[in-house]
DSSP file (Angstrom, degrees, kcal/mol; ACC not computed):
  #  RESIDUE AA STRUCTURE BP1 BP2  ACC     N-H-->O    O-->H-N    N-H-->O    O-->H-N    TCO  KAPPA ALPHA  PHI   PSI    X-CA   Y-CA   Z-CA
    1    1 A M              0   0    0      0, 0.0     2,-0.2     0, 0.0   113,-0.2   0.000 360.0 360.0 360.0 134.9   29.8   -2.1  -37.7
    2    2 A S  E     -A  113   0A   0    111,-1.8   111,-3.8     2,-0.0     2,-0.3  -0.707 360.0-144.3-110.7 163.3   30.4   -4.9  -35.1
    3    3 A V  E     +A  112   0A   0    109,-0.3     2,-0.3    -2,-0.2   109,-0.2  -0.950  20.7 170.0-123.7 148.7   29.3   -8.6  -35.0
    4    4 A A  E     -A  111   0A   0    107,-1.7   107,-2.7    -2,-0.3     2,-0.5  -0.994  33.0-113.5-154.5 161.2   28.3  -10.6  -32.1
    5    5 A M  E     +A  110   0A   0     -2,-0.3     2,-0.3   105,-0.2   105,-0.2  -0.808  39.4 169.4 -91.9 134.4   26.8  -14.0  -31.1
    6    6 A V  E     -A  109   0A   0    103,-2.5   103,-3.0    -2,-0.5     2,-0.2  -0.977  12.4-175.6-135.4 155.8   23.4  -13.9  -29.4
    7    7 A N     >  -     0   0    0     -2,-0.3     4,-1.5   101,-0.2     3,-0.4  -0.699  47.1 -84.6-134.3-167.6   20.8  -16.4  -28.6
    8    8 A S  H  > S+     0   0    0     97,-1.6     4,-3.0     1,-0.3     5,-0.2   0.877 124.7  54.6 -74.0 -31.7   17.3  -16.2  -27.0
    9    9 A S  H  > S+     0   0    0      1,-0.2     4,-1.5     2,-0.2    -1,-0.3   0.763 104.2  55.5 -76.4 -21.1   18.5  -16.1  -23.4
   10   10 A T  H  > S+     0   0    0     -3,-0.4     4,-1.1     2,-0.2    -1,-0.2   0.901 112.4  41.3 -66.9 -45.1   20.7  -13.1  -24.2
   11   11 A I  H  X S+     0   0    0     -4,-1.5     4,-1.8     2,-0.2     5,-0.2   0.901 116.5  49.5 -73.1 -41.5   17.7  -11.1  -25.5
   12   12 A M  H  X S+     0   0    0     -4,-3.0     4,-2.1     1,-0.2    -1,-0.2   0.877 105.1  58.6 -67.4 -29.2   15.4  -12.3  -22.6
   13   13 A G  H  X S+     0   0    0     -4,-1.5     4,-0.7     1,-0.2    -1,-0.2   0.875 108.2  43.9 -66.6 -35.6   17.9  -11.5  -20.1
   14   14 A F  H  < S+     0   0    0     -4,-1.1     7,-0.2     2,-0.2    -1,-0.2   0.848 115.0  49.1 -77.1 -28.9   17.9   -7.8  -21.3
   15   15 A I  H  < S+     0   0    0     -4,-1.8    -2,-0.2     1,-0.2    -1,-0.2   0.868 110.3  52.8 -78.4 -29.9   14.0   -7.7  -21.5
   16   16 A Q  H  < S+     0   0    0     -4,-2.1     2,-1.7    -5,-0.2    -1,-0.2   0.657  87.7  79.9 -82.5 -15.5   13.8   -9.1  -18.1
   17   17 A D  S  X S-     0   0    0     -4,-0.7     4,-2.8     1,-0.2     3,-0.4  -0.677  71.5-173.2 -88.7  81.3   16.2   -6.5  -16.5
   18   18 A T  H  > S+     0   0    0     -2,-1.7     4,-2.6     1,-0.3     5,-0.2   0.799  73.0  52.8 -55.6 -36.7   13.2   -4.2  -16.4
   19   19 A K  H  > S+     0   0    0      2,-0.2     4,-1.8     1,-0.2    -1,-0.3   0.929 114.4  41.6 -68.7 -43.1   15.0   -1.1  -15.3
   20   20 A K  H  > S+     0   0    0     -3,-0.4     4,-2.5     2,-0.2    -2,-0.2   0.908 116.0  51.4 -70.3 -39.2   17.7   -1.3  -18.2
   21   21 A F  H  X S+     0   0    0     -4,-2.8     4,-2.5    -7,-0.2    -2,-0.2   0.955 112.0  44.6 -64.2 -50.3   15.0   -2.3  -20.7
   22   22 A N  H  X S+     0   0    0     -4,-2.6     4,-2.1    -5,-0.3    -1,-0.2   0.858 110.9  53.1 -68.3 -32.7   12.8    0.6  -19.9
   23   23 A N  H  X S+     0   0    0     -4,-1.8     4,-2.6    -5,-0.2    -1,-0.2   0.913 110.3  51.5 -60.4 -45.1   15.7    3.0  -19.9
   24   24 A C  H  X S+     0   0    0     -4,-2.5     4,-2.5     2,-0.2    -2,-0.2   0.933 108.9  48.9 -51.4 -53.4   16.5    1.6  -23.4
   25   25 A I  H  X S+     0   0    0     -4,-2.5     4,-3.2     1,-0.2    -1,-0.2   0.896 112.2  48.9 -58.4 -45.2   13.0    2.2  -24.6
   26   26 A N  H  X S+     0   0    0     -4,-2.1     4,-2.4     1,-0.2    -1,-0.2   0.895 111.7  48.9 -60.1 -43.8   13.1    5.8  -23.2
   27   27 A E  H  X S+     0   0    0     -4,-2.6     4,-1.4     2,-0.2    -2,-0.2   0.863 112.3  47.6 -69.2 -36.4   16.3    6.5  -24.8
   28   28 A C  H  X S+     0   0    0     -4,-2.5     4,-2.0     2,-0.2     5,-0.2   0.920 111.0  50.6 -64.8 -46.9   15.2    5.1  -28.2
   29   29 A F  H  X S+     0   0    0     -4,-3.2     4,-2.7     1,-0.2    -2,-0.2   0.947 111.6  48.6 -59.5 -42.3   11.9    7.1  -28.1
   30   30 A E  H  < S+     0   0    0     -4,-2.4    -1,-0.2     1,-0.2    -2,-0.2   0.852 109.7  52.8 -66.9 -29.0   13.8   10.3  -27.3
   31   31 A M  H  < S+     0   0    0     -4,-1.4    -1,-0.2    -5,-0.2    -2,-0.2   0.889 115.9  39.5 -70.3 -35.5   16.3    9.6  -30.1
   32   32 A L  H  < S+     0   0    0     -4,-2.0     2,-2.2     1,-0.2     3,-0.2   0.794  99.5  76.5 -81.5 -30.4   13.4    9.2  -32.7
   33   33 A D    ><  +     0   0    0     -4,-2.7     3,-1.8    -5,-0.2    -1,-0.2  -0.412  58.0 162.6 -83.8  67.7   11.3   12.0  -31.3
   34   34 A I  T 3  S+     0   0    0     -2,-2.2    -1,-0.2     1,-0.3    -2,-0.1   0.750  71.1  49.3 -64.6 -28.2   13.4   14.7  -32.9
   35   35 A D  T 3  S-     0   0    0     -3,-0.2    -1,-0.3     4,-0.2    -2,-0.1   0.483 103.5-131.5 -88.4  -2.9   10.8   17.4  -32.5
   36   36 A G    <   +     0   0    0     -3,-1.8    -2,-0.1    -6,-0.1    -3,-0.1   0.669  67.3 125.8  63.9  23.9   10.2   16.6  -28.9
   37   37 A N  S    S-     0   0    0      2,-0.3    -1,-0.1     1,-0.0     3,-0.1   0.364  78.6-114.6 -96.8   7.3    6.4   16.5  -28.9
   38   38 A G  S    S+     0   0    0      1,-0.2    48,-0.6    -5,-0.2     2,-0.3   0.579  85.8  98.7  77.3   9.4    6.1   13.1  -27.4
   39   39 A K  E     -B   85   0B   0     46,-0.2     2,-0.6    47,-0.1    -2,-0.3  -0.962  61.2-147.0-131.2 143.0    4.6   11.6  -30.6
   40   40 A L  E     -B   84   0B   0     44,-1.9    44,-2.6    -2,-0.3    -7,-0.1  -0.966  16.7-155.7-113.8 117.3    6.2    9.7  -33.4
   41   41 A S     >  -     0   0    0     -2,-0.6     4,-2.8    42,-0.2     5,-0.2  -0.307  36.6 -98.6 -77.7 170.7    4.7   10.3  -36.9
   42   42 A R  H  > S+     0   0    0     40,-0.4     4,-2.7     2,-0.2     5,-0.2   0.870 126.1  51.1 -57.6 -37.7    5.0    7.7  -39.6
   43   43 A E  H  > S+     0   0    0      2,-0.2     4,-3.4     1,-0.2    -1,-0.2   0.948 111.6  44.8 -64.0 -51.8    7.9    9.7  -41.0
   44   44 A L  H  > S+     0   0    0      2,-0.2     4,-1.0     1,-0.2     5,-0.2   0.896 117.4  45.9 -61.8 -39.5    9.8    9.9  -37.7
   45   45 A L  H  X S+     0   0    0     -4,-2.8     4,-3.0     2,-0.2     5,-0.4   0.895 114.4  47.8 -68.0 -40.3    9.1    6.2  -37.1
   46   46 A Y  H  X S+     0   0    0     -4,-2.7     4,-0.7     1,-0.2    -2,-0.2   0.894 111.3  52.2 -70.4 -40.0   10.1    5.2  -40.6
   47   47 A G  H  < S+     0   0    0     -4,-3.4    -1,-0.2    -5,-0.2    -2,-0.2   0.720 125.1  22.2 -71.3 -17.4   13.2    7.3  -40.3
   48   48 A G  H >X S+     0   0    0     -4,-1.0     4,-1.8    -3,-0.3     3,-1.1   0.741 104.3  71.7-115.3 -36.2   14.4    5.7  -37.1
   49   49 A L  H 3X S+     0   0    0     -4,-3.0     4,-2.5     1,-0.3     5,-0.2   0.868  95.8  58.5 -56.8 -38.6   12.9    2.3  -36.5
   50   50 A H  H 3X>S+     0   0    0     -4,-0.7     5,-2.3    -5,-0.4     4,-0.6   0.856 106.7  48.7 -66.2 -26.9   15.0    0.8  -39.3
   51   51 A K  H X45S+     0   0    0     -3,-1.1     3,-0.7     3,-0.2    -1,-0.2   0.939 111.1  48.9 -73.9 -42.0   18.2    1.9  -37.4
   52   52 A L  H 3<5S+     0   0    0     -4,-1.8    66,-3.0     1,-0.3    67,-0.6   0.867 121.2  37.7 -65.5 -35.4   16.9    0.4  -34.0
   53   53 A L  H 3<5S-     0   0    0     -4,-2.5    -1,-0.3    -5,-0.2    -2,-0.2   0.447 107.2-123.4 -97.3   1.4   16.1   -2.9  -35.9
   54   54 A S  T <<5 +     0   0    0     -3,-0.7     2,-0.3    -4,-0.6    -3,-0.2   0.879  53.1 162.8  57.3  44.6   19.1   -2.8  -38.1
   55   55 A L      < -     0   0    0     -5,-2.3     2,-0.4    -6,-0.2    -1,-0.2  -0.662  36.9-121.4 -86.5 148.6   16.8   -3.0  -41.3
   56   56 A E        -     0   0    0     -2,-0.3     2,-1.5    -3,-0.1    -5,-0.0  -0.680  12.9-126.6 -88.0 141.1   18.2   -2.1  -44.5
   57   57 A N        +     0   0    0     -2,-0.4     2,-0.7     3,-0.0     3,-0.1  -0.681  42.5 168.5 -80.2  89.4   16.8    0.7  -46.7
   58   58 A N    >   -     0   0    0     -2,-1.5     3,-1.8     1,-0.1     7,-0.2  -0.902  32.5-155.0-113.2 118.7   16.3   -1.2  -49.8
   59   59 A T  G >  S+     0   0    0     -2,-0.7     3,-1.5     1,-0.3     4,-0.3   0.809  94.4  64.9 -57.0 -31.8   14.3    0.5  -52.6
   60   60 A N  G 3  S+     0   0    0      1,-0.3    -1,-0.3     2,-0.1     3,-0.3   0.782 107.3  40.4 -56.3 -33.5   13.4   -2.9  -53.9
   61   61 A L  G <> S+     0   0    0     -3,-1.8     4,-3.2     1,-0.2    -1,-0.3   0.105  78.9 117.0-103.7  16.9   11.5   -3.7  -50.8
   62   62 A E  H <> S+     0   0    0     -3,-1.5     4,-2.7     1,-0.2     5,-0.2   0.903  75.6  50.7 -59.8 -43.6    9.9   -0.3  -50.4
   63   63 A E  H  > S+     0   0    0     -4,-0.3     4,-2.2    -3,-0.3    -1,-0.2   0.891 111.9  49.1 -59.7 -40.8    6.3   -1.7  -50.8
   64   64 A E  H  > S+     0   0    0     -3,-0.2     4,-3.0     2,-0.2     5,-0.2   0.922 111.9  48.3 -66.4 -46.1    7.0   -4.4  -48.1
   65   65 A I  H  X S+     0   0    0     -4,-3.2     4,-2.0     1,-0.2    -2,-0.2   0.903 109.2  51.1 -66.4 -31.7    8.4   -1.8  -45.8
   66   66 A N  H  X S+     0   0    0     -4,-2.7     4,-2.2    -5,-0.3    -1,-0.2   0.913 110.2  52.4 -70.6 -39.0    5.4    0.5  -46.2
   67   67 A N  H  X S+     0   0    0     -4,-2.2     4,-1.9    -5,-0.2    -2,-0.2   0.893 106.0  54.3 -57.5 -39.5    3.2   -2.5  -45.5
   68   68 A L  H  X S+     0   0    0     -4,-3.0     4,-2.4     2,-0.2    -2,-0.2   0.878 109.5  45.3 -62.3 -38.0    5.1   -3.1  -42.3
   69   69 A Y  H  X S+     0   0    0     -4,-2.0     4,-2.3     2,-0.2     5,-0.2   0.846 109.7  55.5 -74.1 -31.7    4.6    0.4  -41.0
   70   70 A E  H  X S+     0   0    0     -4,-2.2     4,-1.8    -5,-0.2    -2,-0.2   0.923 111.0  45.4 -68.3 -35.0    0.9    0.3  -42.0
   71   71 A V  H  X S+     0   0    0     -4,-1.9     4,-2.7     2,-0.2     5,-0.3   0.916 111.6  54.5 -71.0 -40.7    0.6   -2.9  -39.8
   72   72 A I  H  X S+     0   0    0     -4,-2.4     4,-2.2     1,-0.2     5,-0.2   0.884 110.4  42.5 -58.2 -39.7    2.5   -1.2  -37.1
   73   73 A F  H  X S+     0   0    0     -4,-2.3     4,-1.6     2,-0.2    -1,-0.2   0.827 113.6  52.9 -69.1 -37.9    0.3    1.7  -37.0
   74   74 A K  H  < S+     0   0    0     -4,-1.8    -2,-0.2    -5,-0.2    -1,-0.2   0.877 117.3  39.1 -61.5 -43.5   -2.8   -0.5  -37.2
   75   75 A R  H  < S+     0   0    0     -4,-2.7    -2,-0.2    -5,-0.1    -3,-0.2   0.862 128.4  24.7 -74.7 -41.6   -1.6   -2.6  -34.3
   76   76 A F  H  < S+     0   0    0     -4,-2.2     2,-1.9    -5,-0.3     3,-0.2   0.569  93.6  86.9-114.0 -11.6    0.0    0.0  -31.9
   77   77 A D    ><  +     0   0    0     -4,-1.6     3,-2.0    -5,-0.2     5,-0.1  -0.556  54.3 171.5 -90.4  76.0   -1.7    3.4  -32.6
   78   78 A K  T 3  S+     0   0    0     -2,-1.9    -1,-0.2     1,-0.3     6,-0.1   0.783  73.2  46.5 -63.7 -29.1   -4.5    2.5  -30.2
   79   79 A D  T 3  S-     0   0    0      4,-0.2    -1,-0.3    -3,-0.2    -2,-0.1   0.469 101.1-134.4 -90.2   3.8   -6.0    6.0  -30.2
   80   80 A E    <   +     0   0    0     -3,-2.0    -2,-0.1    -7,-0.2     4,-0.1   0.819  61.2 135.5  47.8  41.6   -5.8    6.1  -34.1
   81   81 A K  S    S-     0   0    0      2,-0.4    -1,-0.1     0, 0.0     3,-0.1   0.444  77.6-108.3 -94.4  -3.0   -4.5    9.6  -34.0
   82   82 A G  S    S+     0   0    0      1,-0.3   -40,-0.4    -9,-0.1     2,-0.3   0.486  91.0  89.7  93.7   2.6   -1.9    8.9  -36.6
   83   83 A F  S    S-     0   0    0    -42,-0.1     2,-0.6   -10,-0.1    -2,-0.4  -0.939  70.5-132.6-133.4 151.6    1.0    9.0  -34.1
   84   84 A I  E     -B   40   0B   0    -44,-2.6   -44,-1.9    -2,-0.3    -7,-0.1  -0.926  28.3-157.4-104.8 125.4    2.7    6.5  -31.8
   85   85 A D  E  >  -B   39   0B   0     -2,-0.6     4,-2.9   -46,-0.2     5,-0.2  -0.339  36.6 -89.7 -91.3 179.2    3.1    7.9  -28.3
   86   86 A R  H  > S+     0   0    0    -48,-0.6     4,-2.2     1,-0.2     5,-0.1   0.899 126.7  48.7 -58.2 -43.5    5.6    6.8  -25.7
   87   87 A M  H  > S+     0   0    0      2,-0.2     4,-2.1     1,-0.2    -1,-0.2   0.906 113.4  46.2 -62.4 -43.3    3.3    4.0  -24.3
   88   88 A E  H  > S+     0   0    0      2,-0.2     4,-2.5     1,-0.2    -2,-0.2   0.924 111.4  53.4 -66.5 -39.1    2.5    2.7  -27.7
   89   89 A F  H  X S+     0   0    0     -4,-2.9     4,-3.0     1,-0.2     5,-0.3   0.907 107.5  51.7 -59.4 -44.8    6.2    2.8  -28.6
   90   90 A E  H  X S+     0   0    0     -4,-2.2     4,-2.5    -5,-0.2     5,-0.3   0.922 109.3  47.4 -59.9 -44.0    6.9    0.8  -25.5
   91   91 A S  H  X S+     0   0    0     -4,-2.1     4,-2.5     2,-0.2    -2,-0.2   0.875 113.0  51.1 -62.9 -37.7    4.4   -1.8  -26.4
   92   92 A L  H  X S+     0   0    0     -4,-2.5     4,-2.2     2,-0.2    -2,-0.2   0.957 113.2  44.0 -60.8 -53.3    5.8   -1.9  -30.0
   93   93 A I  H  X S+     0   0    0     -4,-3.0     4,-2.7     2,-0.2     5,-0.2   0.916 113.2  50.5 -60.3 -46.5    9.4   -2.4  -28.9
   94   94 A R  H  X S+     0   0    0     -4,-2.5     4,-2.9    -5,-0.3     5,-0.3   0.978 113.1  46.8 -63.5 -49.2    8.6   -5.0  -26.2
   95   95 A E  H  X S+     0   0    0     -4,-2.5     4,-1.4    -5,-0.3    -1,-0.2   0.907 113.3  47.4 -60.9 -34.7    6.6   -7.0  -28.7
   96   96 A L  H  X S+     0   0    0     -4,-2.2     4,-1.3     2,-0.2    -1,-0.2   0.892 114.1  48.4 -75.7 -31.2    9.3   -6.8  -31.3
   97   97 A M  H  < S+     0   0    0     -4,-2.7    -2,-0.2     1,-0.2    -1,-0.2   0.892 110.1  50.8 -67.1 -41.3   12.0   -7.8  -28.7
   98   98 A L  H  X S+     0   0    0     -4,-2.9     4,-0.8    -5,-0.2    -1,-0.2   0.780 106.4  56.3 -68.8 -27.0    9.9  -10.7  -27.4
   99   99 A A  H  X S+     0   0    0     -4,-1.4     4,-2.0    -5,-0.3     3,-0.4   0.869  96.8  67.2 -71.3 -35.5    9.6  -11.9  -31.1
  100  100 A M  H >X S+     0   0    0     -4,-1.3     4,-2.9     1,-0.2     3,-0.7   0.951  98.1  47.4 -53.1 -59.7   13.4  -12.0  -31.5
  101  101 A P  H 3> S+     0   0    0      0, 0.0     4,-2.6     0, 0.0    -1,-0.2   0.815 110.1  53.1 -54.3 -32.7   14.1  -14.9  -29.2
  102  102 A R  H 3< S+     0   0    0     -4,-0.8    -2,-0.2    -3,-0.4    -3,-0.1   0.864 113.9  42.9 -69.5 -33.2   11.4  -17.0  -30.6
  103  103 A G  H << S+     0   0    0     -4,-2.0    -1,-0.2    -3,-0.7    -3,-0.1   0.844 120.9  42.0 -74.6 -32.1   12.9  -16.5  -34.2
  104  104 A I  H  < S-     0   0    0     -4,-2.9     3,-0.3    -5,-0.2    -2,-0.2   0.953  91.1-171.9 -75.8 -52.2   16.4  -17.0  -32.9
  105  105 A G     <  -     0   0    0     -4,-2.6   -97,-1.6    -5,-0.3   -96,-0.2  -0.400  47.1 -48.4  79.4-161.7   15.8  -19.8  -30.7
  106  106 A G  S    S+     0   0    0    -99,-0.2    -1,-0.2   -98,-0.1   -97,-0.1   0.761 108.6  88.7 -81.8 -22.5   18.4  -21.3  -28.2
  107  107 A L  S    S-     0   0    0     -3,-0.3     2,-0.2     1,-0.1   -99,-0.1  -0.456  87.9-101.0 -76.6 148.3   21.3  -21.7  -30.7
  108  108 A P        -     0   0    0      0, 0.0     2,-0.4     0, 0.0  -101,-0.2  -0.439  34.6-160.1 -73.1 141.6   23.6  -18.8  -31.1
  109  109 A V  E     -A    6   0A   0   -103,-3.0  -103,-2.5    -2,-0.2     2,-0.5  -0.957  15.7-130.4-121.4 133.6   23.2  -16.6  -34.0
  110  110 A L  E     -A    5   0A   0     -2,-0.4     2,-0.4  -105,-0.2  -105,-0.2  -0.763  35.4-178.3 -87.0 120.8   25.9  -14.3  -35.5
  111  111 A V  E     -A    4   0A   0   -107,-2.7  -107,-1.7    -2,-0.5     2,-0.4  -0.897  30.0-121.2-124.0 150.6   24.4  -10.8  -36.0
  112  112 A A  E     -A    3   0A   0     -2,-0.4     2,-0.6  -109,-0.2  -109,-0.3  -0.692  30.3-143.0 -86.8 139.5   25.6   -7.6  -37.4
  113  113 A L  E     -A    2   0A   0   -111,-3.8  -111,-1.8    -2,-0.4     2,-0.3  -0.919   6.3-156.2-119.4 118.3   25.4   -4.7  -34.8
  114  114 A E    >   -     0   0    0     -2,-0.6     3,-1.4  -113,-0.2     6,-0.3  -0.606  34.1-110.7 -75.6 145.2   24.4   -1.1  -35.8
  115  115 A E  T 3  S+     0   0    0      1,-0.3    -1,-0.1    -2,-0.3   -63,-0.0   0.826 113.5  25.6 -48.9 -41.3   25.6    1.5  -33.4
  116  116 A H  T 3  S+     0   0    0    -65,-0.1    -1,-0.3     4,-0.1   -65,-0.0   0.226  93.6 127.9-108.9  10.2   22.2    2.5  -32.0
  117  117 A S    <>  -     0   0    0     -3,-1.4     4,-2.1     1,-0.1   -65,-0.2  -0.273  67.4-122.2 -76.3 156.6   20.4   -0.8  -32.8
  118  118 A L  H  > S+     0   0    0    -66,-3.0     4,-1.7     1,-0.2   -65,-0.1   0.839 115.1  55.1 -66.9 -31.3   18.4   -2.7  -30.0
  119  119 A I  H  > S+     0   0    0    -67,-0.6     4,-2.3     2,-0.2     5,-0.2   0.935 104.5  55.2 -74.2 -40.6   20.5   -5.8  -30.6
  120  120 A M  H  > S+     0   0    0     -6,-0.3     4,-3.2     1,-0.2    -2,-0.2   0.956 110.7  46.5 -43.7 -58.3   23.7   -3.6  -29.9
  121  121 A K  H  X S+     0   0    0     -4,-2.1     4,-2.3     1,-0.2    -1,-0.2   0.838 110.3  51.6 -54.4 -38.2   22.0   -2.6  -26.6
  122  122 A V  H  X S+     0   0    0     -4,-1.7     4,-2.0     2,-0.2    -1,-0.2   0.923 112.5  45.9 -68.0 -43.3   21.2   -6.2  -25.9
  123  123 A V  H  X S+     0   0    0     -4,-2.3     4,-3.0     2,-0.2    -2,-0.2   0.914 110.8  52.5 -60.1 -52.2   24.9   -7.1  -26.5
  124  124 A Q  H  X S+     0   0    0     -4,-3.2     4,-2.9    -5,-0.2    -1,-0.2   0.932 109.4  50.5 -52.0 -48.8   26.1   -4.2  -24.4
  125  125 A H  H  X S+     0   0    0     -4,-2.3     4,-2.5    -5,-0.2    -2,-0.2   0.898 110.1  49.1 -62.4 -40.0   23.8   -5.4  -21.5
  126  126 A E  H  X S+     0   0    0     -4,-2.0     4,-3.1     2,-0.2     5,-0.2   0.957 111.0  49.7 -67.5 -47.0   25.1   -9.0  -21.7
  127  127 A V  H  X S+     0   0    0     -4,-3.0     4,-2.3     1,-0.2     5,-0.2   0.944 111.9  48.6 -56.5 -50.8   28.8   -7.8  -21.7
  128  128 A A  H  X S+     0   0    0     -4,-2.9     4,-2.6    -5,-0.2    -1,-0.2   0.923 112.2  49.5 -56.1 -44.7   28.1   -5.6  -18.6
  129  129 A S  H  X S+     0   0    0     -4,-2.5     4,-2.6     1,-0.2     5,-0.2   0.916 110.1  49.1 -61.7 -43.4   26.4   -8.6  -16.9
  130  130 A L  H  X S+     0   0    0     -4,-3.1     4,-2.0     1,-0.2    -1,-0.2   0.885 111.8  49.4 -69.6 -32.1   29.3  -10.9  -17.6
  131  131 A K  H  X S+     0   0    0     -4,-2.3     4,-2.2    -5,-0.2    -2,-0.2   0.928 113.0  46.7 -67.0 -40.8   31.8   -8.3  -16.3
  132  132 A E  H  X S+     0   0    0     -4,-2.6     4,-2.4     1,-0.2    -2,-0.2   0.902 113.0  50.6 -63.2 -41.1   29.7   -7.8  -13.1
  133  133 A G  H  X S+     0   0    0     -4,-2.6     4,-2.5    -5,-0.2    -1,-0.2   0.892 109.8  50.2 -64.4 -41.6   29.4  -11.6  -12.8
  134  134 A S  H  X S+     0   0    0     -4,-2.0     4,-2.3    -5,-0.2    -2,-0.2   0.896 108.5  51.3 -61.0 -45.9   33.1  -11.9  -13.2
  135  135 A R  H  X S+     0   0    0     -4,-2.2     4,-2.2     2,-0.2    -2,-0.2   0.860 110.8  48.2 -54.9 -46.0   33.7   -9.3  -10.6
  136  136 A K  H  X S+     0   0    0     -4,-2.4     4,-2.8     2,-0.2    -2,-0.2   0.921 110.5  51.3 -71.3 -42.0   31.4  -11.1   -8.1
  137  137 A N  H  X S+     0   0    0     -4,-2.5     4,-2.9     2,-0.2     5,-0.2   0.904 109.0  51.8 -58.2 -41.6   33.0  -14.4   -8.8
  138  138 A K  H  X S+     0   0    0     -4,-2.3     4,-2.8     2,-0.2    -2,-0.2   0.971 111.3  46.2 -63.4 -47.5   36.5  -12.9   -8.2
  139  139 A R  H  X S+     0   0    0     -4,-2.2     4,-2.8     1,-0.2    -2,-0.2   0.910 113.3  49.6 -61.6 -43.2   35.4  -11.5   -4.9
  140  140 A K  H  X S+     0   0    0     -4,-2.8     4,-2.9     1,-0.2    -1,-0.2   0.921 110.7  49.0 -59.9 -41.8   33.8  -14.8   -3.9
  141  141 A R  H  X S+     0   0    0     -4,-2.9     4,-2.8     1,-0.2     5,-0.3   0.937 112.1  50.2 -66.7 -42.2   36.9  -16.7   -4.9
  142  142 A Q  H  X S+     0   0    0     -4,-2.8     4,-2.6    -5,-0.2    -1,-0.2   0.909 111.5  47.7 -58.7 -40.4   39.0  -14.2   -2.8
  143  143 A K  H  X S+     0   0    0     -4,-2.8     4,-2.7     2,-0.2     5,-0.2   0.944 112.0  50.1 -65.6 -44.5   36.7  -14.7    0.2
  144  144 A N  H  X S+     0   0    0     -4,-2.9     4,-2.5     1,-0.2    -2,-0.2   0.887 109.8  51.3 -51.6 -45.4   36.9  -18.5   -0.2
  145  145 A A  H  X S+     0   0    0     -4,-2.8     4,-2.1     1,-0.2    -1,-0.2   0.932 110.8  47.8 -67.0 -43.0   40.6  -18.3   -0.3
  146  146 A L  H  X S+     0   0    0     -4,-2.6     4,-2.8    -5,-0.3    -2,-0.2   0.894 111.4  48.9 -62.9 -36.8   40.8  -16.3    2.8
  147  147 A R  H  X S+     0   0    0     -4,-2.7     4,-2.3     2,-0.2    -1,-0.2   0.878 110.1  52.1 -70.6 -34.6   38.5  -18.5    4.6
  148  148 A D  H  X S+     0   0    0     -4,-2.5     4,-2.4    -5,-0.2    -2,-0.2   0.885 110.1  50.0 -61.0 -39.0   40.5  -21.4    3.5
  149  149 A I  H  X S+     0   0    0     -4,-2.1     4,-2.8     2,-0.2    -2,-0.2   0.913 110.8  48.6 -62.6 -48.5   43.6  -19.7    4.8
  150  150 A C  H  X S+     0   0    0     -4,-2.8     4,-3.0     2,-0.2    -2,-0.2   0.871 110.6  50.2 -62.4 -38.6   42.0  -19.0    8.1
  151  151 A H  H  X S+     0   0    0     -4,-2.3     4,-2.5     2,-0.2    -2,-0.2   0.931 112.3  49.3 -67.3 -43.0   40.8  -22.6    8.5
  152  152 A C  H  X S+     0   0    0     -4,-2.4     4,-2.0     2,-0.2    -2,-0.2   0.936 113.5  44.7 -59.7 -48.2   44.3  -23.7    7.7
  153  153 A C  H  X S+     0   0    0     -4,-2.8     4,-2.9     1,-0.2     5,-0.2   0.939 110.7  55.5 -62.2 -46.6   45.8  -21.4   10.3
  154  154 A H  H  X S+     0   0    0     -4,-3.0     4,-2.0     1,-0.3    -1,-0.2   0.905 108.3  48.3 -52.4 -44.0   43.2  -22.4   12.8
  155  155 A K  H  X S+     0   0    0     -4,-2.5     4,-0.8     1,-0.2    -1,-0.3   0.886 109.9  50.5 -68.1 -32.9   44.1  -25.9   12.4
  156  156 A L  H >< S+     0   0    0     -4,-2.0     3,-0.7     2,-0.2    -2,-0.2   0.919 110.8  50.9 -61.1 -44.5   47.9  -25.2   12.8
  157  157 A E  H 3< S+     0   0    0     -4,-2.9    -2,-0.2     1,-0.3    -1,-0.2   0.906 113.3  44.2 -64.2 -40.7   47.1  -23.2   16.0
  158  158 A T  H 3<        0   0    0     -4,-2.0    -1,-0.3     1,-0.3    -2,-0.2   0.526 360.0 360.0 -87.4  -7.3   45.1  -26.0   17.5
  159  159 A S    <<        0   0    0     -4,-0.8    -1,-0.3    -3,-0.7    -2,-0.2   0.395 360.0 360.0 -73.3 360.0   47.5  -28.8   16.6
């Protein structure tokens, strides 16, 4: 298990990167859909959602956890077939992820990261973005240095 500092902008940045966020949702759905039928039963959702959200399996909270899944199915099982399909799952994850920044706020929060959790994916996205930004800044600095050298040489030649 790892730990990281996150804030609302870290999570919102991940959600707003539509391609990465949708890939994450699809990856998570496929991970939970172990029978490959494109539907998540209560058992499959219960078995995997706590990993995605880094929830503890605490038997003392079993009634509250069952109530949570009852609410999830009432809210997101639109066709009331007793399963969460891919589109319903996308709505569920999007709503859960959008709730996190509101709960965290702008201040950094230290979080524990489970290997396949959504927060781990958020942190991985942030690290990749920072690395990419660092590479772009390095290239920009190199271009600026080269331009400055050229300006300096040009001044020398014209003097």
